[in-house]
N, C-alpha and C positions, 0 to 999 in steps of 0.2 A: 504493500499499500504506500502511495506516495505522500509526500508532506502537503497537506493542506494549508493555505494561507489566508483563507477568509471562510466566514460562515456561509456567505452565499453559495460559494463553491460546493460546500458539504450540503446543503439545503438543496441544491439542485440535484445531487446524485441521489439524495434520499427520495426526493420525489420521483425520480425515474427508476426508483427501485433497484439501483445499482449499488447501494449502501444501506445498511441499517444501523441505527445508534448504538446498538449492543455490539455490532462488529467493530465500529469505530472505537467504542470504549475499550474493547479487548486489544485493538492496534495500541491505544494509548499506554495500556498497562504493559504491552510487551515493550515499548519504548521506554518506559520507566525502569523496566527490570534491566533492560540492556545498558541504560545510562546512570544505573545505581551509584557508579564511582563518582559522579558529579555532585552527589548529595543534595539534590535540589528540593527534595521531598522530606519533611518530617515526619509525615504520616499519609499514606495512600488510603483513601475511603473506598476500599474494594466493594464492601457490602452495600453501603448506602449509595453509592454512585451506580452500581448495577440495578438496584431497585429503582432509582430514579431514572435510568435509561429506559429500562423497559415500560415505566408509565409514561414517559415522554414519547417513546416510539408508537405507543397505542393511541396518543393523543394526535399525533402526525397522522397516523392511518385514519382517524375519526375526523380529521380536519379541524381540530379544536386547539391546536398547539400554539404557543406563544412566540413572541419575536425571536427569542433565544434559543429555540428548539434546534438542536444540532450542534450548540456550543458546548465542549467540553472545557471547563475552566478550572484553574487551581486559585486557592485563595491564601494569602500571606498569613503565617502563623501568628498574627495579632488581632484576627478578625473572627469574632465568635460566631459559631455555627451550633445551634442547639444539639444537645446529647454527642457531641464530639469534643474531643480534647482540644484545648487551645493553650499555648504555653509562651507565646512572644519569645520563643527559642531560649528560654530562661530556665535553670534549675529550680527557680522561685515558684514556678507555676507547673512544674512536671507533673504530667498526669492529671492536671485540673480539667474537669469536664464542665463545659458551658452549659448554664441552664437555659440560654435563650439565644436567638440568633441576631446578629447585627442587621440593621435595615438593609445594608447592601446585599447581605446573603438572602434575605427574604425577598428582595427584588429580583435577585438573579432566579430564584427558584419559581417565584410568581410567572416568570416568562420563560420557564421551562429549560434553563440551563441545567447542565449536570456538573456537579462540584466534585472533582476528582481526588483532591487531598488538600493538605496545608503545606505551605511552602516554607522552606529555611529562610531565616532573615538575620540580621544582626539582633542581638539581645535587646529587647524592648525597641526596637528599630533604632538603636543607638550605634551608629557605624557607617562607614562608606565603603566597606569591602566585603561584608558578610563573614568576618573573621572572628567577631564577638559572640557568635551562636553558641549556645551550650552543646549543640548537636555537631560541632564542628563546621569549618567553611564549606560553602557551596563553592563549586568550580566551574570556571568559564568553558563551555563546550568547544570554543575555538582553540583552547590550549588549556588543559586542566591543571597546568601549574600556576595559571593566572587567576586573580580574583574575577568574580563577575560583576563587581560593584556592590553597593549597598545602599540602604539596608534591605531593599527588596531582591536580594540577589538570587534567591531560589525561584521567585517569580520570573525574574528575567530568563534565567537558564532553562526553566520548564518550556517557555514558549521558544527560545533558541534552539533547543534539542528536540523540538517535536515531542514533547511529553504531554502537551495539551495546546488546545488552540490559542487561548488567551490566559491571563492570570490578573488576579487584582494585587496590587501593592499599596503601601501608603507612602506619602511623600510628605516629609517635615522640611528638609532642606536640600532635596534633590533624590530622595531615595527611591522614587520611580524613574526619573529621567537618567540618573547616572548609570544604574545597572542597565537600563534600556540601551544606552549609549555604548557600554562595553560590551554588550552582547548583540549588538547590530539590530534592535527591535525599535518599535515604536512606543514612546512612553509619555503619558500625558499627565499632568498635574492640573486638576481643574481650578477654577477660582475658589478661593476659600470660601465656604459656606453653599457650595453647589451641590454637594453630596454630603449626606448625613454622616457624622461620626458616632452614631450610636452604635455600640457593641464592637467598637474598635478601641483595642486596649491603648490608653492615652500615653504619649510620649510629651508632646508639648501641645497643648489644646488649642492655643491660637495660632498654630501652624499646620497642625496634622490635617491631611487631605488624603481620602482614597483616590486611586487613579489606576486606569487599566495599562497593561503592557500587552501589545498585540503584533502582528505581523502585518496587519491592513489598517489605513486610515478608516475604511468602511466599518470596520468591527469597533474601533475606537469610538467612533461616532455613535453606533448603536449601543454600545455598553453606556456611554455617558446618558444617553437619552433615557434608558431604563433605570440607571442608578440616581440620577439627579432628582431634585425637587423636594419640596417640604416634608417635613417630619415631625410629628406632635413630640418626639422623644428627644429632638435636638434642636433648641432654642437658637442656635447659632446658623441654622440653614436658611438660605435667602427664599423670600416668598415669591421671588420673581418666576414667571413662567418658564417652563422648560420647553425650548424650541425642537422641532423634529430635526434634529441634527443631520440624520443620514440624507434627508431631502435637499439640504443646503450645500451639499458636497461639491455640485456642479456650478456653484454660483460663485466661484473665485474670479476676482477682478484684478486690475493691475494695483498693485500696493504701494504705499510710501513706507519705506523701511529704514529704521535707523540702525546702524551698526555701532555698538558701544566699543569706541576706538580704545580705550584702555584694556578691553578683553583681548583685542586682537594684538596689541603691542606688548601685552605681559610678557615678561622674561620667563615665566613659569609655563607658557604655552608651548606644547611640542611642535617642532617645525613642520611635521607632516599634517598635525591637524591644522595649523595656520595656513599652510598651502592648500588644503582641501576647503577650508572656509573661504579663503580668497577666491579660489576658483568657483565656489558656488556664488559669490557675490557677482562676479563677472557674468555668470550664467543669468542670474537674475536681472541684471542690467540688459543683457541681450534679449530678454524675453519681454522688457518693456516696463518693468518695475523700476520705481525711483528709489536707489540705494544712497544713502548720505551717512557720513561718519559723524557722530556726535560724541561730546565729552561726558562722562559720568564721574564727576570727582569725589564721589563718596565711595567708590570701590574698595578702598583700603579699610573701610569701616563696617563693611558687610559681615565678614566672618566674626569679627569680635562681637559685633552686636547681635548676630544670630547666636552664637555659643552662650553669651550672657543670659539671653531671654529664654532660650530653649532649655537650658540647665536649671534656671530657675523654676521653670513650669515642670520640669521633670522632678525636680526635689520636692515639689508639692504633690504631683501625681503618684509617685512611687511611694510615698509615706503610708499608703494603705496597705503595702505588703508588709505586715508586722509580725507575722507568725501566729496571729490570734484569729483572724477572720477567716482566712483562707491562704493557700500557697504553702511553701516550705516551712516546717515548724521545728526548731531544735528540741530534742527530747531530754535533754541534760541541764537545761538552765534551772538555776535555784531561786530566781526571782523573776518578776515582770520585766524589769530593765535588761536583765541578763537574757531573757527570751527575745526581747526585741533586737538587742545587739547580735546575739549568735545567730538568729533566723536570717537576719538581713546580710551578715557577714557571709553565711554560708550559702545562701540562695541567690544573691546578685553576683555577677561577674566583674572583673576589674574595670572595664570601661563604664558600666553602669555606675559602680561605686564612685569613680572618677567624677562622673557628672553629677551626681547626687551632691557630693561633696562641694563641688564648684557652684552649684546652684544654690546649696545652703548658705554658703560664704556670701554670694552678691546679694542675698535676700537679708543678711544678718544686719543687726543694728550697728551702724557707723559706715557701712559700705553700701546700703540700700541706694542712697541718693548719688553716691560716686559712680556706681556700676549700672544698677537694675534701671533706675529712673533715666540716667544718661542714654543707656541703650534704647529705652522707649522713646526718647527724644529723637535719636538718630533714625529709628525705624518711621517715625512720623516724617522726619525729613525725606527719607528715601521715597516713600510713598508719594508725598507732594512733588518730588522732583520727576517720578515716573509719570504722574498724572500730567504734568506739564509737557512732558515728551509725547505722550499720546494724545495730546491737543493737536498736534503737528503731524504725528507720524501713526500709521496702521498697526505696524508691528516693530518689535525690536529683535535683532539678531546678535547672537553670541555664541561662542563654543559652549559645549555642555561641560565638559571636564579639561583641565590643562593637559592631560595625558590621556593615552589608550589603557587598557587594562594592565595592571602591573603584577608582580609576582606575589604569590601568597607568602606573607611574612615580611615583606619588603617594608612596608610602612608602620607595621605594628609597635614599633620600638620608638617612634617618633610621632607623638600625638600632634605637633604642630604641622608637620608634613601631612599627615592624614586629613586634619581639619581644614587645611588650606585647598585641599582637593575639592571643597565645596564652593570654591570661591565665584563660580560663575553660576551655580545654581540655586544660591541663597538669596539672591536678589528678588525674583518673584515670589519667593517664599515669605520674605519680609513684607513685601508689599501686598501679598494675596492675589497677585495677577495669575491668570492662567498661562501655561508655559509648556511646550512639546519637544521632546527630544526625537529628531529624525535621523534615519540612517544615512551616512555620507561615504559608502564604500568602505574600503579596506586600506590599511597602510602596507608597506612594503612586507612586513612580518605576517600579513594576513589577519591582523586583528581589526575589528570594527571601529570605525570613527563616526562621529555624530555632529549634528548641529542643533541649536535650540533657537526656538522663536517664542516671543513673549507677546501677548495681546492685552487689550484692555480688558478690565474686569467684566465678566459675563460674555465676553465676545468670543467663546469657543467656537461658535459657527463659523466666523470668519477665519479663525486659526485652524480649523480642521480642512475647511475648503481650501485655504492656501496650501496646507500640507499635502493635500490629495494632488494639487496641481504640481507641487513641488517635486514629489516622488514620482509622478506619471510622466512628466515632460524629460 
C-alpha cells in the first residue's frame, strides 16, 4: 500500500470500494511496527481504534459518515482521551487514565476520525527536541540519529514516517511548527483562542494552542474547521464565526509580504536555510507578490520574554502535581511537606524542574516587577509592533528554525543553545498570531528545510490559501 498524503485521496478510494477503513488501519499498524525504532508512539490504541474504524466504515456504507471519515490521526500525549492513558510524557503521570476527553478529541470523534494512539513529546511539552520525554527521544525518520524537533516530535515523525495520515500537536513557542519543519511536514499554529484548550494538559496557558501536522494544506484546513470554534469549557476561545476553510483554499491572491530582515541576517541562521528562503523570496516576486524587507528591532527580546512568561505560567500550572490529588506519589515520606518534595523531585524530569524553578523565581517577591512585569510589557510592545506591520502587509515571512534537525544529545547540555533555537517561532506565540511552517525541500544532507508565514489574528483562511498556492506552484 502506498503512502497517502491527503484525506480526499483516501475517501475517493473508499467510495470506489478499493479500500476499507479497517484495511487502512491495519496498514498503519504495520507501519508503526516497522518504525518502532523511531519511538514516535507512547501507546498505540489497537482496540479502540479498531472499534472506531469498524463503526465509521459502517457509517460510510450507510452514507452517514462525518467530514473526517477515513482519517487516521494520532494525538500528542498531553491531550486527554476518555478511558485512555495520558501522561504528557512524564513519570509524574505514568499510567494516569483520563476521566474525560479534550474538546478537540470530541470534535475529531464526532466527525468520524479514527484516533490511532498517543504520540511522544517533550515532558509536559517543555523542549525543542523531544529529548526530555520520560519514554526516551523520538527520532527523525530522515536520519534516526537526529532529533525530530519538539515538543510535538512524535506527532511530526508519525506523519513523516506514514504511521498515520495526520496528527495533533500543541504549540506554545513553536512546538508544532519546528518539528513539522524538521520532518518536512506542514505545521499550523492557529490564532490563540481559535481552538479550545479544554482537556489539554497545560504548560503555559496564555500561549498553548492545539495545531495539526499534516502532509497537505487541504487536510490542515479541514482539521482547523472541525477543531475551531466556541467551547463552554474554555472561556479563552474566541466567539468569532469559524469560516469554511477548505472552500477558501482556491481564493489566493497576490499578497504583500514583509520579510523580517533580522531573521535573514541572523548569524545563527544556517547558510543552506538562508539560501532556500532567499530563493523562495525571488520566486514569490516572480509570481507577482510584493515582497519587502522590514526591520523588527525587538528580535533580541523575544526569547527572554517568552521564557520568563512561560516558565512563570508553568510554575503555577504544575503546582497541582503534588503527590496528593493524582500523579506520582512517594511512599516513604514522613510528613506532608516531605511528600510534596519527594513526589515532585521523583516525578518531574530535569528540564521541567528547571523551568518550574525559573518560573517561581521570576514570580517571587522582589523579582516580579524586574522580570515578569517587564516581560509582559515587552509582550505588549511586540504585539503592537506586529499589528502596525499588518496594517501595511498581508503576511510576514521568516525561517522556522535557525538550523535543520540536529543530532540527539547535541544541545542537551547547553540550555541557552536549545532555547535560542526558538528565536524565529516565538514571535507569533507571544503575539497570538497564526503561523504556518511549510516544507522547502531538503539540504545537501537530505534533511528537510522549511519556511514560516505569519498572518493577522484569525486570518487563517488567507494563510492557508496562500500556503496551498505556495506549495502547488
